[in-house]
Every structure is written in structure tokens, then in C-alpha cells.
N, C-alpha and C positions, 0 to 999 in steps of 0.2 A: 649781533653787528649792530652798531649804531645810526641812528637811520636821520639824517640831515634832509632837510627843504629846501630846496632855491626855487627862484624868483628867475624868470623868464634872462637870457642870457649869460647865463653865469659859463655859458659852456667856451666861452671865448678869452676863460681864465687857463685852460687846460689847451695843450698841442693833442692835435689829431691822431695822433699816435697814442697817445695816454687816450682818449674819448673811444676808439679806435677799439680798445683794450678792456677797458671797465666796463663797458655797454655789454659785455656776453654777461653769460650770469657765471657769479662766481660766491666764492664762500671769504674771499676776502674785504676787494676794492672792488663795488660793485654801484654802477649809476643806471636808477633803475622812473626813465623818462627826469623828471625833477629833484628828484630822492637818491642822494648819495649815502652808501652805506660801506660805512668801515668795520670791517672784525678789531675783535680782541683781539687777535691774532695775526701779526703783519710778520709772523718768524719766515725767512728768506727760502729755508730752507724748507717747506712745507708748502709750497705753493704751486711747486710738481704735480703738472697734471691741468692745471684751472690755464685759461685764456690768457694769464698776464704774463705770458713768457716759455722758454725753453729753456733756460740756465739760470742762474740765479742776478747775473749781471745785468741780466732784462726787466726780475722781478722788483729788481732796486732801482732801475729806472726810474718806474712804476711808483713804487713807493718812494721814491728819490722827488718825484713829482707832486703828488699830493701834498707834503710836509711845505716843499720850497714854495705853489702855489694854493695853500690852505686859507694862507689871511688874505690873500687875494680877493677871495671870495664871503668877507664881510660884507659890504655891499648887497650882496643877494640872500644875507640870510633871511629868511620868511619868518621864524620862532626865534624870540630876543632873550634865549635861554637855555643853552644843553651844558653840557659834559658829555665829552668822553674819555676813555682811556685807555692805549689800546698796549700791546707788547709788540719789539719787533727789535729782528736780529739784523744786527750788520755788523754783523764783527763782534761786537758784545750785547749784553741783554740790553735791551732799554723798555723803558719803561719813560710810556706821552703822552703829554694830559692836557686836552684844550675844554678853556671855558668861555662864554658867549655869555656875560649878564650887558642888561642894560647897554648892547649897543657894541660892547667894550668885548674886544677880545684878546685872551692872556694863552699867553703857552708857557710848559716847563715837559723839560725834556734829559734823560742822564741813563746813566747807570743803573740798574736796580738796588745796586751797595750802597752808592749814593743816598737813597733815602734811609738804611736804617740808621734809628736816632739812639739805640744804644748802642751800637758801635764808637757815637760821637765821640765820650767819656775812653773809649780803649786810648790807650797812650804807647804802648806795643805797635807801629808800622805791623809787625808782623799778623802778630794777633786778631787784629783790626783790620786787618786784608781779609785774616781765615775768618772772620763772625761775618764779615759783611758777603766772601760766598754764601756763605751759610744764609744770609736770609736773600741773596737771590733764588740760590737752590728751594726754600720754602716760600716764595712769592711767585715763584714764575710761573706755572700749571695753573693756578689761582688766574694771576693777570693774565693769561692765553685764555681764559674761558671766561673772562667776564668779569671778574670775582677778586679784587685788588682789596686786597687786606686795609685795615685803617692804621696801622703806620704809612705804608706806602701812600694810602690817597692824601696822610697830610703831609710827609712830604712834599708831595707834589702840586697841590695845593699850597703851600710857605711859598713854595719862591714861583709863581706863580708872575710873569710878566706880560705887559700888555706888547701884542704885537700889531 
């Protein structure tokens, strides 16, 4: 879990429904007073049994609100530096990164296969897609467990942009 400390007033960023769900202890998105904990694994298919909802559409609402409103928390971050990287599944296997440094929040998110630097030189589209699929398979479990590969990190960092 990635822990982010927040200043007073951050609650106004989120809906009451979101806050009600995430203030119940769980392994995915958990708000404990002013500490927002975000798992490395936000796979909707694995959230069953959590207080975040009863089905994937409800889980998706929670994850979507987090992603949509996370940039609005910028004024509430206590720390001046953090990096969080996580897996999310919402129709495709996605790697997402937020990085805060010197008050500037940066973001990058895309299908894991798009971060395969060794795939860039493959001209045949079918072979390229096959290699990207292999890259996804090789990186998904490590990313879910909080240990993204250096190649995946390099791709995420290389594409960061200000939010």
C-alpha cells in the first residue's frame, strides 16, 4: 500500500459515497483519518468481498473517482515528494503512476504493453502485439505486488506529464 498524508479539508474533494466506502478498512483504497492508502493492485475482479461495493461497476465508480479527483488533492499533500505506481483493470491491464516532486504532480497511465521498450523496433504489427502481450503477462503480477520492472518504471517515468 502507498500511504499519502493529507492536510485538513481534503474530504471536500470527494463525494460522501466515496468517503463512506473507503473509510471502511480494506486492501485496495483505504482512508484512515488523514492517511490515504492506495494498493498496488486495483484489479476490479479482485475487489469482491471488500466494502467498496458489490460488483465491478461499483468498484469501478470508486476507482474512477479516485483517479478523477486525485489531482485535486495537490493542495492537501503534506509530503513534498512521493511516487505511487499501481495496476488497475478496467477493460485492459493498465499501469498508472503519480509522482509529486517540489509541488508538481505528474501522471502517466496506459495499457501495460505500451511500455514495452523492446517492442518499439518490431515492424510486423502482429509480432509487435504478441510481444507486447508477453510483456503484459511478464509484468502484471509483479506490478500488482508492488514491484514494477525497471522497464515498466522507465516507460511510466518517461511519459509523465503535469496534471
